[in-house]
C-alpha positions in Angstrom: 17.7 -7.9 -75.6 19.8 -8.1 -72.4 18.8 -4.6 -71.2 15.1 -5.3 -72.1 15.2 -8.5 -69.9 16.7 -6.7 -67.0 14.1 -3.9 -67.2 11.2 -6.3 -67.3 12.5 -8.3 -64.4 13.4 -5.2 -62.4 10.0 -3.6 -63.1 8.0 -6.6 -61.9 10.1 -7.0 -58.7 9.5 -3.3 -58.0 5.8 -3.6 -58.5 5.6 -6.6 -56.3 7.3 -4.5 -53.5 4.8 -1.8 -54.1 1.9 -4.2 -53.8 3.4 -5.5 -50.5 3.7 -1.8 -49.3 0.3 -0.8 -50.4 -1.7 -3.9 -49.2 -1.5 -3.4 -45.5 -2.4 0.2 -45.9 -5.7 -0.7 -47.5 -5.1 0.8 -50.9 -5.0 -2.5 -52.9 -4.7 -6.2 -52.4 -4.1 -7.6 -55.9 -2.1 -6.6 -59.0 -5.4 -5.9 -60.8 -6.5 -3.5 -58.0 -3.1 -1.8 -58.1 -3.5 -1.4 -61.9 -6.9 0.1 -61.3 -5.2 2.4 -58.6 -2.7 3.7 -61.0 -5.3 4.5 -63.6 -6.6 7.1 -61.1 -3.4 9.1 -61.2 -4.0 11.4 -64.2 -7.4 12.5 -62.6 -5.7 13.4 -59.5 -3.3 15.6 -61.4 -6.0 17.2 -63.4 -8.1 18.0 -60.4 -5.4 19.2 -57.9 -2.3 20.6 -59.8 -2.2 24.4 -59.7 0.9 25.9 -61.5 0.7 29.0 -59.2 1.3 26.6 -56.2 3.4 24.0 -57.8 6.1 24.0 -54.9 3.6 22.5 -52.6 1.9 20.1 -55.0 4.4 17.2 -54.6 4.1 17.2 -50.9 0.4 16.6 -51.2 1.0 13.0 -52.5 -0.3 11.2 -49.5 -3.2 9.0 -49.0 -4.9 7.4 -52.2 -3.3 10.0 -54.5 0.2 9.1 -53.2 -0.6 5.4 -53.6 -1.7 5.9 -57.1 1.6 7.6 -58.0 3.7 4.7 -56.7 2.9 2.0 -59.5 2.5 4.9 -62.0 6.0 6.2 -61.3 7.5 2.7 -61.3 6.1 1.9 -64.7 7.0 5.4 -66.2 10.8 5.1 -65.0 11.1 1.7 -66.6 9.7 2.9 -69.9 13.2 4.7 -70.2 15.3 1.9 -71.4 17.8 4.6 -72.9 18.5 5.6 -69.1 19.5 2.1 -68.4 21.4 1.9 -71.4 23.3 5.1 -70.4 24.1 3.7 -67.0 25.4 0.4 -68.7 27.5 2.3 -71.1 29.1 4.6 -68.5 29.7 2.0 -65.7 30.7 -1.4 -67.2 31.7 -4.1 -66.6 29.4 -5.1 -63.6 30.8 -4.7 -60.0 33.6 -2.4 -61.2 32.1 1.0 -60.0 32.3 2.2 -56.4 31.6 6.0 -56.7 29.1 8.2 -55.3 25.7 8.5 -57.2 22.7 10.9 -56.9 19.4 10.4 -58.0 17.8 13.7 -58.0 13.9 13.9 -58.0 14.1 10.1 -57.6 10.3 9.3 -57.0 10.3 5.7 -56.2 14.0 5.3 -57.2 12.8 2.4 -59.3 15.7 2.4 -61.7 18.6 3.6 -59.5 17.9 1.2 -56.7 17.6 -1.7 -58.9 20.8 -0.8 -61.0 22.9 -0.2 -57.9 21.9 -3.6 -56.5 22.8 -5.5 -59.6 25.7 -3.6 -61.1 27.2 -1.3 -58.6 26.8 -2.7 -55.0 29.9 -1.0 -53.8 28.8 2.5 -54.7 27.2 5.0 -52.4 23.7 6.3 -53.6 22.0 9.4 -52.5 18.3 9.7 -53.2 16.8 13.1 -53.2 13.2 14.1 -53.3 10.4 15.7 -51.1 8.4 14.0 -48.3 5.3 12.0 -49.4 3.9 8.6 -49.7 6.3 7.6 -52.5 9.1 8.6 -50.4 7.8 6.3 -47.6 7.8 3.6 -50.2 11.4 4.2 -50.8 12.2 4.0 -47.1 10.3 0.8 -47.0 12.3 -0.7 -49.8 15.6 0.3 -48.1 14.5 -1.2 -44.7 13.3 -4.4 -46.3 16.6 -5.0 -48.1 18.7 -3.6 -45.3 20.5 -1.5 -47.8 24.0 0.0 -46.9 25.3 3.1 -48.3 22.1 4.4 -49.7 21.0 7.7 -48.1 17.8 9.5 -48.3 18.5 13.4 -48.6 16.7 16.6 -49.1 16.5 18.4 -52.4 18.8 21.2 -51.0 21.6 18.5 -51.0 22.9 19.9 -47.8 24.1 16.2 -47.0 26.2 15.9 -50.1 29.6 17.4 -50.2 30.5 19.9 -53.1 32.5 18.2 -55.9 31.9 14.7 -54.5 29.6 13.0 -56.9 30.7 10.7 -59.8 27.4 10.6 -61.4 24.0 12.5 -61.2 20.8 11.1 -62.6 18.2 13.9 -63.1 15.5 12.7 -65.4 12.1 14.4 -65.9 12.6 16.7 -63.0 13.7 20.3 -64.3 10.5 20.8 -66.2 8.6 20.7 -62.8 10.7 23.6 -61.3 9.9 27.3 -61.4 13.8 28.0 -61.5 15.5 25.0 -63.0 18.6 27.0 -63.7 19.2 27.5 -59.9 18.7 23.7 -59.3 21.0 22.9 -62.1 23.7 25.2 -60.6 23.3 23.3 -57.4 23.7 19.9 -59.2 26.8 21.3 -61.0 28.4 22.3 -57.7 27.9 18.7 -56.2 29.3 16.9 -59.4 33.1 16.5 -59.6 35.1 17.5 -62.6 35.2 14.5 -64.9 31.9 13.4 -63.6 28.9 12.2 -65.6 25.4 13.6 -65.9 22.4 11.8 -67.2 20.0 14.7 -67.8 16.4 14.8 -69.4 13.8 17.6 -69.4 10.9 17.4 -71.7 9.8 21.0 -71.6 6.1 21.6 -72.1 3.3 23.1 -70.4 1.3 19.9 -70.1 0.3 18.0 -66.9 2.6 18.8 -64.0 5.1 20.7 -66.4 5.5 24.4 -65.9 5.5 26.8 -69.0 7.9 29.1 -67.1 10.6 26.3 -66.6 12.1 26.4 -70.2 12.0 30.2 -70.2 14.2 30.3 -67.0 16.4 27.5 -68.4 17.2 29.7 -71.5 17.3 33.1 -69.9 18.7 32.5 -66.4 21.8 30.6 -67.1 20.8 26.6 -67.1 21.5 26.1 -70.7 24.6 28.3 -70.8 26.1 26.3 -67.9 25.5 23.1 -69.6 26.9 24.3 -72.9 30.2 25.7 -71.3 31.0 23.0 -68.6 29.7 19.9 -70.2 30.5 17.7 -73.3 27.4 15.8 -74.5 28.5 12.2 -75.1 25.4 11.2 -76.8 21.6 12.0 -77.0 19.2 9.6 -75.2 15.6 10.2 -76.3 15.7 11.5 -79.9 12.4 13.4 -79.5 13.5 15.4 -76.5 16.0 18.2 -77.1 17.3 18.2 -73.5 18.0 14.4 -73.1 21.6 13.3 -73.0 24.6 11.7 -71.5 27.1 14.4 -70.4 30.6 14.5 -69.2 31.7 17.5 -66.9 34.9 19.1 -68.3 38.0 18.9 -66.2 39.0 22.0 -64.4 41.9 23.2 -62.4 
């Protein structure tokens, strides 16, 4: 019940920020209008997503398409109560954690920004994603809150030192990538020994998911790396095989 209450309150606060961001840009002026905008999202995906050009797709989320993604992504992130529960399980009690976190493929950063503000304000948070309108919304949120120690970084993670991160959050990202094994090797390099990984990838070939992604994961080393270098502390979403809370084994 406590987690559910926090999720509901954090989601509503984030949606209000989204409305404040979208209103002066002429996309919507009320919550009802924003709900209608979000309802357009699936149509944009169906009309514009090309698996053969998937790398460029996320950069096209500008204008009304990007605006439709913002409330959609906020609501989608907050359906994952198990992600919030995993964060609470690893870093409790409140205000005790001051490590370095990465939200990779953060979208609107709905969960990670809210969780850091309420439970880990002394931590340093890196937010990695491509440039598009949802990314502009994240910048708006950071400027509005005058957040300190929150850094927008590229998906190549050049700004993040190897072996420096205490926690990586990578939820519903790998299934969008043509070579998820390469991306996971990058994430592994940035996570310190003894660090924590919250990982989920619902493999499928539906929507924006790539049919080649799980093939690469199995054949090109992603699953092997996860199996050999990590202990799974617990499964998160029971219906998704790759969905868990992981601890990176100590080395050296």
